[in-house]
N, C-alpha and C positions, 0 to 999 in steps of 0.2 A: 855510665849508663850502658846497658846492653839491650839487644833486640831479640825477639823470639818469633817463631812461626809454628803454627799448629794446623795440621791438615788431617782430615779423617776420610776413610773409605770403608764401605761395607763390601766385603768379598764373600762370594758364595762358596764357602768351604770352611771346615772346622779350623780352630786356632792352631792345632798341631801342624796341619798341612801348610798353612800360611806361614807360620813361624819357620818351619823347616825349609820351605822354599826360599825364604828371604836370606837364610844363612847357608844355603847349599852352594858351594863353589861351582858345581856343574851347571847350576841354573843361571849364574851371573851373566854369561854371554847372551843368553836369550832375553833376560830381563833388560839388559842395557842395549840390545840391538834396536836401532831405530830411535834411541833417545836423542842423539845428535846425528843428523844425516851425514853420511860419509865417515862416521867414526865407529870404532869397534873396541872391544876389551882386549888389551894387549897381555895383561898379567893379572892374576887374582890369587890370593891366598887367605884362608880364613882359619884361625886358630880359636875355636869357639870355647873360650874359658875366660873367667875374670883375669885380666892381665894379658890375655892373648891378643894378637893383632889381626886386624882385617886390613889387607892392603890391596889396592888395585891401581892399575895404570890404564887409562882410557884415552885414546887419541885417534888420529886419522887412520882409516882402515889400511891405507897404503904404507903406513908406518913412517911417513915423512912428517916433518914438523914436530913441534913440542907437544907432548901429551899432558893431560892432567894426571896428577898423582895424589892418591888419597891414602893416608895412614891413620887408622883408628885403633884405639885400645879399648877393649871391653871393660866396662866398670860395673856392669850388672848383667846377670843372665838368670832368668826365671822361666824356663821353658814350660809351657807354651804361652806364658802370660806377658812377658816383657823382656826386652834387652836394651842396653844403653851402652854408648861408647863415646869417648872423647876423640874428636877428629881434627886433623890438620889436612886441608885440601889445597894443594897447589893448583891454581887455575891458570893454565898457560896463557889464555887470551888476556887475562888481567895482569899477568907478570908478578903475581904475589900469592901468598897463602891466606886462607880463611880458616880460622879455628872456631870450633863450636862443640857442643854436646848434642848428640842425637839420641832420642829415646823413642822406642817403638813399643806400643802396648797392643795386646790382642785380647779382645773381649768377645766371648761367645754370645751370639744373639740369634736364637731360634735356628741353629744349624749353620748360621753364617758367622763371619768374624768382623767386628768393628776394629779396624786398624787405626790407631792414632799415632801419628808421627809428629814429634816435637823437636824443633831445633832451638836451642837456647845458647846464651852467651855469645851471640853474634855481636861483634863490636860496631859494625856500621849498618845503618838503616838501608843503604843501597845494596849491601850483601843480602840482607833479609829479603828485600824486594826482588832481587835476582833469583833467589831460591824459590820464591813464590811461583815463578814461571816454570821451573824444572821439576820440583818435587811432586806436584800432582801427576805429571806424566810418568814419573818413576812408579808411583803407587798404581797407576793404571796398568803399567807394564807388569808389575807383580801380579795383579789380578788376572791378566791375560795368561801368564805362565801357570799360575795356580789352576785356572780353568782347564788348561791343557792337561795338567796332571790329574785333575778330577775325571776328565773324559777318558783318560788312558787307564783308569783303575779297573 
């Protein structure tokens, strides 16, 4: 048995802008700032192609302690409608990795974008439940960064 999580957000911007912001390496520090108090993005690289990797290291801002490390491999890219990747996330506090597939879809809705984020193939219910507390904040952060980009146009 595996577990899944589905969360939706309506973002006031066109799908192209939301999609591009989510996969822009330069946007990642701003998206992730404030996600975990006292933590910052240490490293990030995105090779946006099927088979390409999205890697990042996220840990204490003072770079002490063990960071989280996420390695994802893109399995689908259909700009600006959808992308998906297979991820392995080492969570330092848990002392173990969590593997899953994440799929994001972007549907235009009267000038806004309905973002649907789905995590599938989670092995443990407690992992799914833990992601329930963090994923909404991530989507809210994406919406905040996108709003800033819209304002600066």
